[in-house]
Structure formats: structure tokens, C-alpha cells
N, C-alpha and C positions, 0 to 999 in steps of 0.2 A: 533354414540353417547356412545363410551365405554371410559372410564375414567380411566389414568395411573395416579392414584395417588401417590403421595409420601409421605412416611410417613415420613421420616428423619427429626428430629428435628429442624437440621440447614439450612432445607431448605423449606420454607412455602410452603403450598402447594399450587398448579396454577392449578385448575381444569377447564379441556377442554372437550366438548362433542360433539358426533356428533352421529350417529348410535354407537358410540364409545366414551363416554367421556375420555377426556383424559389431567389427571394433569402431567405435565413436570418435570421434576427435576430440569430443569433451572430456576430460578426465574427471568433471563433476559429475556425471551420468553412465550409465551404462543399461541398455535396453537390448533385449534379446527377444527372439520369434523363432520358435521351433514349428514341429510340424503339426503339432496339436495343441499346445502350449505355448507360454510366453513367459518372460523373467525379467523383472527390474531391478537395478541396484540403487540404494542411496542409504548413505549415511553409514556404510558396511555392513547392512542390511540387507536379504533379498526376499522380493517379494512374487511369486507367480500366481497364474491363472490358466484355464484351459481345461485338459485332460490329465487326470492323475491315475490313470488305468496301470501304470507302471512303477506309480510311485516319482515320477520325474515333479511333482511339486514339493518334495520333500514331507509328504504325508502319508500317511499310511491309506490304501486305496478303501480299508475298509471304513475307514472313520471320512473320505473325503474322495469321492469318486472321481468329481469334476469341482470347479468352481468357476463362475461367471464374474467373480470379483478377484480382485489381487488379495493374495493371502502372505503372510510371513511366512517364510520357512524358519521352523524353530531352529533354536540352537545356533544359529548363525551370527557371528560378528566378525569386525574387520576384514570383511570382504572388498575385494578392490576390481575385480572382474566376475563377468557372469557369463554361462553360454548355454542355450537352450538347445539342445539336439532332437534330434528325429523322436525317441524314447527316453531321452536321459538329459540330465543337467550337470555342467561342470561349473567351480566355482574355484577362483584363486585370492588366497589370503593375503593379509598384507606379511606374514611371515614367509611369505614364498612359496607356499604349500597348494597342491592343487588338491581338490577332493570333486569324488562325482557321487551321482546317486540316479536313480530309475530301473530301466529296465536293466538286469544282470546280463554279463556277459565282458567282452574283454574290454569295451567301449567306455566300462567305467571303473576298470583295473581288476577285474576280478574272473573267474572261468564258471562260478555257480551260475544257475540259473533260477527265476523265478524275480524276485523284487527286491530292490535294496534302496529304501527310502531315506535311511539314514544316511548322510555323508560319508563316503570312504575316501580315505586319503590314497592318491594314488603316486605323488612325485614331491619333491620338493627342488628347490632352486629355481621355480618359474617365474617367468615376467609378467605372463600373460595365457590365457587358455582359451582354446574353438570347440565346439562339440559339434560334429555331423550327423552324418544319417546313421553309419553304425562305427563310427570311430572320432578320437577326439587326437588333440594335437596342443601343443604349448611352446610357445618360444621360452627359449630359458636364458638366464639370467646372463649366462657367457655368449649369446649370441646365437645360440645354436637351435633347432627344432626336432621336439619327440613327439611321436605319436604312437597312439596304442588302440588297438580296435580290430574290426574288420580290416584284412588288408587283400583280399581275394584281387581288387583291381588294382592295388600298388599303393592305395591311399595311403600308406604308412610311409612310404617311399624310403625303405632302406634295403631296398631292390631282391627282397624275397617270396614278395606276393604273397606272404602268407599274413594270418593273423596273429596277434599278442596281446595278452592284456597286461604285460611289460613293456612300458615305454621303449621305443628305440628310436634311434639317431636316424632322420631323414636330412635334415642340415646341418653341416659341421658348422663349429665355430668360426672357424675361419672364412665363412661367407658372412656371420654377422646379420642374421635375419633378425628384424625389427617389429613383423608381424607374421600374423599367420592365420588362413581360414581354411577351415574344415568343411567341404561341401557335403555334399549326397554321398558321392563316393570318387571324390578327386580333393586333391588339398594345394593352395596356391599361399606363396611366403612371398614378402615384400624384402629384399636388402639394404642394407646401410646405403648401398652405394645409388640406388633409385632402381633398380633392375627387378623382375619379380622371376620367381620361379614356380612350375606346376607340377605335379605328378598323380598319378592313379588312373581311373577311367577315361578313356579320352575317345569314345566312339563317336562323339560330337566335333570333336577338336578342339574340348574345353580347357585343355592342357597349355593349348595357344604353341605350341611346337611347330606348326606348319603342314602336321597329318595325323592322321588317325592312327589307334595303335598305342597302348596304355603304357606309358613311360612308368617304371618301378622306380626309378630315382628321380630328384628333380631336376625338369629340364626349362633353359631361360627362352620366356616369353618371345616369341619371335616377330617382326614386321613384316606384311607382306612386300615392302619394299625395301628389305632387306635390312639387317641390324636386329637390336634387340628394343622391345619396350623399354624405356629411360623416363627419370623423372617420376616414378610412381611414388605416392604418396598414400594411396589406399588400397585394398584389395578385397575383393569378394568373390566367395565360391559357393555357387547356388546348385541345383540340380542336375542341369547337364549344359550349362554356361558359365562363363566367367568374367568380370569385370574389373577394372581400376580407374583411380582418378590421378592425373599428375599434378604435378606442380604448378603448370600454367592452366589449369581448371578446366583441362579437357577430359572427358569420359570415353574410356574405351572397352568394348567387350569383344568376346568371342564365343565359340561353341555353339550350340544349337539355338536356330532363329526359326523355330518354327512357328513361333508365334509374334516374330520380329520384337523377341526380347532383346537382341542386340542394339536396338534402337536404330537400325538402317538395314537396307533392303539388301545393302551389297551384301556378299557372301562368295568366297572362293570354293566350297564345296556343295555349289547347288544353291537352289533356294532356302534349304532348310537350315545348313550353318555354314560357320564359317571357321577355319583352322588358324587363323591371325586376328588379331585384334582389327576392329574397324571402329571410327570415329563416330559414337553417339551424336545424333543430329536430328532436327526438327524437320521431317519432310525430304531426307536427305539433302537438304542443302545450306542448311545452318548450323554447322556444326554447333556442338554445348563447349564454352569457354569459361562458365560460371560455375563448375561443377566443385564441391569440396567433401563431399562422400557419395559411394555408392552401395546399393545391397541388391545382391541378385539371388531372386527367388526361385519357386518353380515355373518355370517359363515367362517370367517378368522380373522385371527390373525396376527402382524407383534410386533417383537422385537427388542428393540433398544441394540446394543451390547457395549461393555465397548470401541472399537475400534472406534466407530462414525459408523460403518455397520449398515444396517437394514436388517432384515430376516423375510421374511412372509412364512404363509401356511393356507392351505385350498381352499376354493372357488375360483375359477380363470376366472369365465366367462368373466368376463370384464378387466383380466389383472391387476385386483388391489393388486396381489404380487408381480408384478414388477419384475418375472423373462425371460421376454422376450418373452414370448409367453402368449396366452390365451385359454380359456376354458380347460385346462387340471388342474385339482386340484392339490396343492401342497403337497401331501399325503404321503410324505416321511419326513415330519419334515421341519424346517426351510430354506428357499432358499434366497440366497443375493439377493437384490435388486439391479439392475444393476443402477448406474450413480449415487448411493448418497454415500458419505462419509462425516466423520465428524460430524455425524448427534447429535445434543445436543435435538432434539424435534421429535416425532412422534405422528400420529393420525389416527386412522382408523373411516371409516363411512360406508356407503353403498353404495360398490361397488367401492369406492376411498379411495386413502391412499395419506397424506401430511406426509414431514419431513422437519426439516429445520434445517440448520447449522449456524454457525455466519453469513454466508454472504447470504446464498440460500435456497431459497425454492422451494423443489421440489414436485411434485404431480403425482399420475398414476391411471390409472384405466378409470371407465366411466366419461364421460367427459359432458354428458348430463347437461343440463342448465347453461353450464360453470363452473361446481362446480373444474375442476382443477385449474382454475386460470390462465390459459396459453392463453388465447385469444379465445377458439375453442368453440362455444357453441354447437356444434352438437353431437350426440352420436357417439363419436369416441373412439374406443377401444386404450389404449396408454397402451403399453406391458411393459414399462420401464420407467422410472421418466424422467418428463420433467420440466425444470424451468418454474417456475410462471412468468408470464409479472412482471416487476418492479413495485412497489407502494410506497414502504418505501422513504420517505426523507432521506437524509442524510446532514448534516454540516461539514463545515470547521472552526477549529479552529486555527487561525495564528496569534500570539501576534504581537505588533508593533515593529518595527526597529529603532533600534536608527539612528540618523546621524552619520557619519565617515568622515574620510579624505579619499582623493583619493589616496596617499600615502600608505594605506593600501593595494589596490590593490584587494582584493574580501572580501567577507564573505559569511558564510554558513548560509542557512535559513531551517527551518523545521516547518510542521504542521501536524494537526492529521485530521480525519476527523471521523463522529460518527459511520461512518459504518467498522471503522478499515481498511479499506482498504487503500494504499497509495495514498500521493497527490505529483500532479506534480506543477511544476512553470515554470513561462514564464515573460519576460520582455515586459512591454507595452511602454516602453522609452527606445528602443532599440539605443540612440545616447548618453545616459547616462550610462545605465548598459545593460549586457548581462548576459541570465543566461542557465547553463548547469547541467543539474540535480539539485541538491541541493547548488549547485555555484554560487554566483552572481558574476561577474567580472564588476569592473568600467572602462568605456569608458572616461568619463568628468565629470566634477565637472558640479551639476543639482540638480533637482528630480528625482531619482530613483523610479520607481512603481512597483513591484515585485506581478503579478497574482498568486492565489494558485487555481488550478482545483481540483476536483473528479469525473470521469466520473464516468456515470451509468455503473453498475455490480451487477449481482446478481438479489435481488430484492431491489436495491437501486436504485433510479434514481438521476440521474446528480444533484450534489450538485451545490448551487449557488457559481460562485467564488467569492474569498475574496481578494480585495488588498490591500496591506499596503506601503507607500509611505516614503522614508527618504532622507534627503538632502547628498550630497557629495559633501564637502568643496574641494576647490584647495589649492596645498601647493607650496611654492617657488620650481623651479626646483631645479634638481642634474646636477654638471659639473662635469667633469672629465678630465683634462688634459691628450694627450696621445702622444707619440713620433712621431718625424716629420719624415716624406718621402720625396724622391724624393727633396734632398740638393745639391744643385749645389753652383757656384761661387756668383749667383749672385739672386738665388730665391729659395724657400722651402716650402713646403706644411705642413701646421700646422694642427694636427688633434685634434679630442677631442670625448666623448660622453655625451651626453645631454639628460636628461630626463624632458621634459616640465612639467610632473605632470598636462595632461590634458588641460591645459591655453596655451593661445596664448605664445610663448617664443621667444626672440630675443636674438641671440647668437651672441658674437663679442670676437675676440681675439688681446690680446694687446700685442707687441712684443717690443724689443727696445736693447742696447747693454747694459745697467745697471741692475742688477740683481734686485733692486727694481722696476725698468720698470717707474722710475720717468719721463725719456724719451721715455714712449711708445708710441707706434704709433697703432692705431687701425683699425681693418678691420672686419667690419660687416657679420654675416651670417643672416639667418632666420631658424626658426624649427617651422613647424606646429603643430596645438595641435594634442597630444597624450599622451597614458600613458606609451609608453614604451621607453627603451632604444635607443637614434638614435644616428648614426653617423654623425658628422659634422667637415667640414673643410674648408680650405681657403689657396690659395698658394698667397704668397707675393713676390713681386721682388724687384730688386734695391740694391739687399744685397751688403755690401761690401765683397769683399775677404776675406779668411781666418779670419775671424771675429766671435767672439761666441756671440751669440745672445740668449736672455731668451724670453719667451714667456708663456701664461696663457690664458684658455677659460675663459669666464665670461658670465652666461646665465640670462637671467631677464623676469620675469611676472609681474604680478598684486600683487604678494604674496611676491616680495622680489627678490633678486639678489644672485647669487649662484656662487664663483668662484674656479677655478680649481687651482691644486699645480702648482707653475713656474716650469718649465723644460728649458732644454738649449740644443741648437747644435751650432755649428763651421759650419760656411760656406766655400765650399769648394776653392780651388784653381780651374782656369780654366782649361780647357783641352787642353793639349800641353805638352811642355818641357819646365824648366827655369833651365840656369846653375847658381851656387852659388846664386839663390835667385834673377834671374835675374839683376846680377851685370854688370857693366860695361868691368871691368877688374879683373885682376886675377896674382897674383907674383907665381903661383905654378901651374904646370902642373895636381895637384891632386883637384880633385874638386869636386861637389856634384851636380849630375842630379836629380832634382824633376821632375818627370811623374806625369802626370794627365790626365787617358783615360777615353773614353763616359762611359756613366755608361753600367756596366757587361760587362768592359775589365777585363781580367783575367793575361795578360802578356804584357810585353812592350819590343819590340825589340830594343837594341841602337845601334848606328853606328859613326864613325867618318868623314863616307865620305857618301854621300848621294844616293849613289848605294849597299850601307849594303854588300861590298864586306868582310868587316871581321865585325862581329856583336855579341853580346851578350844578351842572353832574359833573362829576370827578373820575379819573380812573381810579381803580384799586389795584394795589399789588398785593398779592398774597390775600386777597380781601380786606386789605386796610389802606390809610393812607392819612396822613397829618396835614391838614387845609387850612390855609390861611384866611379866616372868615370876619367880616366886620359885622358888628352889631347895631342894627337900625336903631333910629330916637324913636321914643313912643311920649303919648299925652303924658303919663307918669313916671320919670325915668327911676322913681324909686321902685317900681315894681321889677322883679327879674325879668332877664333877657331871655326868651328861649330859643332853641337852635334843633329844627327839625331833620329827618334824615331817614331817606327808604334805600334799600339795598335791591341791586337789578341784579339777577343772574345771568350765568353765559346763555340761557335759555331768551332772556329778556322779562322774566316775569320780576315783577318789584314785590318788595316785602310790606308789610305793614309799618308805619313810621314809629321811629324811636324819636328820644328828645332828650335834653339836658338844658338846664339854666343856669345862669350866673348874675351876680347884681353888679350892676354898674356903680362905683362909687367915686365919684369925680368932685 
């Protein structure tokens, strides 16, 4: 029931209660640990866990006697603050009304006995609320503080020392309270000027007035050195001690020090208590200067540091200080809680502590009645923080996707989850589109459906998947004519690159002897549906030797036809040898011998005799050459002159001889 009550005017007070009521700095969350139950506020809804024997979870005990996992309190919306007390719970709604439920009695605003598990309205005009041992308090919108419940120790602050089920004024509006913390049987408040006031049970000096004796009305928290505690930003009233954090980051505690819960061995009333605030320090030598929040529980205290770490000190019988052990008090000042980081909220109760980050709820200590929220109901000592069972919903925001053309190729998608966790994507239409990371790649025209998912993590259950669909329209293909290959005297392979743009595409090559292809011959091919550049080719035959041909590729799908550029090639001469371009007669012994070897030929060996007794070797370019040659004389000049050739490959092997003849007519 300690309240870590924040006084900063820029952050509205968020009052939480347990055996230490705790108002958190963060306005986004609200965490409260009570005696045997705990509650958490998110999105205007309240979730509670632990004991429900008095209906403090907002459920009928006949239905739920206890819960080791967080349960949503039925029927509550628009809640802005929650406070878990000893046997009851109070909430404040956005319309400034306060409701309480649990053990019947003045602490929930009625005089009946028994169980009131359905919220009962107590008052209106409240800015926040805090639930204590047997009483409750609220800071009103006008800056006053009103309390109701048990008042025998003066914890209501109205000076009567009696109980009241009707809220009574403890702090007038003229004092401008900004936070209140209802402890076990005393109460503390922070005023707008940074001072603190407490009232009620003071047997251990927990009101900080410098002496014992119960003040029935608020008294200012005094310093032993004189003057009052100033610069207070948050305050927490526990079982029998109180703590505060100032604007300088200092942490002060006063009251019972039986288990070193003040975080210091210094005490003015003997070794067991201090009626004045003492500075929390490590081993009494290093005062804390980075505190941003504090929560006083039952004989122990926890501090939230600016780094997001949590440190605790005091009684550790059930591992409630979270230092990895139990049974040994942390009497040397704050010890860091194992496993907690980036905390934005903290609350202590009776032998159990909880802290929260943006994504994770941790609890540690006594798990009896399931009050750690981790699924365990037995009395188990947890010496370090454990993650509570996921219970908060999360939702994915995934905007609509505009239609696109398949030629775009891909797109990037994004989505967010209310839990701030990362969203993953997948495709439910893999024949149309695929997904890798945040990139959607188009496969074919059609309807692409992308699914956004966010798995369970921390305190959040898995989000419902969100699907978004869009249409991918096809486009006409792309066609690019490529250079020919394997050109010979009578055949050639025509090549091209075609992208079908995701549609079934017909490809054809047109070739002919005219540059405008008006005499073109068509050779068909076929390309399946794809989004990739695809190599296509056809082999044409029956070409005329040594002729220049023109050709191009044409690709057609349901969206149109694309034509490649016109390219050309010249068909080769046939393999072999010709003299003077295969002329029949010559009147000169000087002739031109044209040689064309098989593909891969690099040299030609020429001779005027078939035995190659006298020969010359010539280098070929693209397996051919025009060679100047001299015909030799013969006994009978009337006979044809024969020229022989053998071709040499790049590997050195020679072909069988080829020959051609010509008649010398002089």
C-alpha cells in the first residue's frame, strides 16, 4: 500500500496502492501492489491478480477465489488510476469519479459488511486515488485531499480520530496537494510547493514530525537539522515508514528501521526508527542521487533510478528485494534487482514487489495467492524478478496498400503495434507475391495479400493478424534483341532477352534480307509467365551464303507487343576453299584463295600439291581468310590448277584436306 506519488505538475498523479500505494511518474501505466493482490492499468482497463477472497479483483469469490495470472476487471473502461489496498481496490475514471470494490466497510465508501465485488462510486471531482490498509484517499481537482475508511489512528486527517464511510477533508484546497499516499494506517501528501505532510499512526515516527504520537491532522515533514523537507516530487507511505524523492534525485525515508528499510543505519529514536527523514545511501557512505521514484512496503523499500534500474533494501524474508537471495536483509543500502531494466514504474506491497517497463511486467518475492502474476499460486520464494504471464492485448495498425503494376517489381510495407514491438509480414498469396522482411516482391499479376503479425512478448499476448490486399496489374513485355551466335553459311542462332512482366508471353523472331523486314520470315518461340529477364533464341536454317540478314525479336502478351531493335549478320561462306570466288577460269597465275574453316579454326595450311610437300601457313580470323596465292606451272597447262588446304584448330589438330581448282587460260 505504498504510494509513489509524483508531484511534478507536468505529470498528472497516478496513484497506486498496495501495502505500499504507488503513484508512477509515467502517465502511460499504473501499477499497484496490495497486501495479497496487485493491479495494473492499461488503455483505460484494469487487470488484477492474486487473492480475491474479498472480491478485490472485481470478481465474485465464488467464481474466482484467487488468480495467478492477470484478469481483466469486468465492466471497467476509461480508468485513469488504480490503487490496490489491503483487501480492497479503488479506481479513478476519466470523468473524475472514484469507485472502490472488495471488502465492504468504510474504506470502499459503505457501512455494510461482506463483499462488494462490483465497483461502488465513492465521490466525484477526484484527480487521483490511493488505497491503504483500511482507508482510502484522493487528491481532488481543487487541490484538496479527502479520505474515507478507518480513522482510529488519525489516518483520515480530519482531526476526529474516527472512521467515516463518507470522504472527509484532510488537506484544504488552499494547500494545493498534488499527490497522496495512503499507507497501512497513516497517510502522506505532496504539496505544490514541494513540501510534504503526513498524518495518522506515528508509533515509529512514520509521519516525520520529529517525534512519536499520532497527529490527527496533517503535519509538515521536518528535517533533524531544522526546517522542512523540500523539493519533494514523489512520496510513499508504507506499513510503518515513509519515503520521498526530491528534485535533486535524493531519496529520504523515515519511520521504522527494524530491517534497515530506511536505507541508512542513522536513526534518531534508537536503532529501530527515525522520526526525521534520513538520506538513503549505500553502506551509509554514498547517498543516492539518481532516484526518480520510491515505494515503501512492509519493512522494505524499493527505488527506481534514472537509468531504469530498480534497487531495494530492508526485509528480505521472501526475496522481495530481488537480490538473488532470501532471508537476509539488505542492510547496506540499495541493492540492484536482478533481471529488471528500463523500468518506468515500481510498486511494493507485502513481501512482493512489481516493476514495469514499456513491454515487460516483473514481480518478485512471496507468490502466495498468485500475487506475482506468473502462474504460480503456491507460496514460492522468488529471489529475483520473473516475468508475469502475458495478459495485455496489443493491436496492429496496418494501412491500406494501393494497387500497383507488376513492372514496379516490389514495394516496402510497414505497420506498428500498440505494444511498440516489431511487426512481421508474410504473404498468403505466394503465387502472386512473396515477402522477405518488409519487402514485397511481385511474382505475377493478381491479388496480393500481405499479413502483418505480432507475436506474444513480455506482458502482451499475440496480436490479431491484420491482412491487406492490393491488385498487381500486368504490363506489356520487355524485348531486347541480342547478337547472333553460331552463324554459318546456311544457319544462325538468333538471340534476345524477354521479360514477360508476369503474363504468358509469345515470342517470335522476324528475319529477312531487307532492313525494314518487309520480306521477313517469322520463327516462333514461347516464354512462360515470369517476372525475370529470360534469354530466348531460335535457330534459323536455309540461309543464303555470304548474305546480310536483318532480324529482331517481338514479344506479345495480353497487354501489348514489344519489339526489339533490328540487328544484322552476314551468313558465312561454306567450310572449304575457293579460288577467285569459285571462278572456272583465270588468265593470271596470281589468284585469291578464300578459305573458311570449321568453327574454332585458327590457321590454314595451303599447298599446290595434295601431299603438302610445299605449303604455307596463314592465320585465320573468325576461322576464315582471303589469301593471295600463286599457281604453279605444270607440264600440261591445260589441266586445272588445284589448291589444297588443311585447317588447324586452336588445340593444334589438322583437318582433312579441302580443295578447289581453276583453269589457267593464258
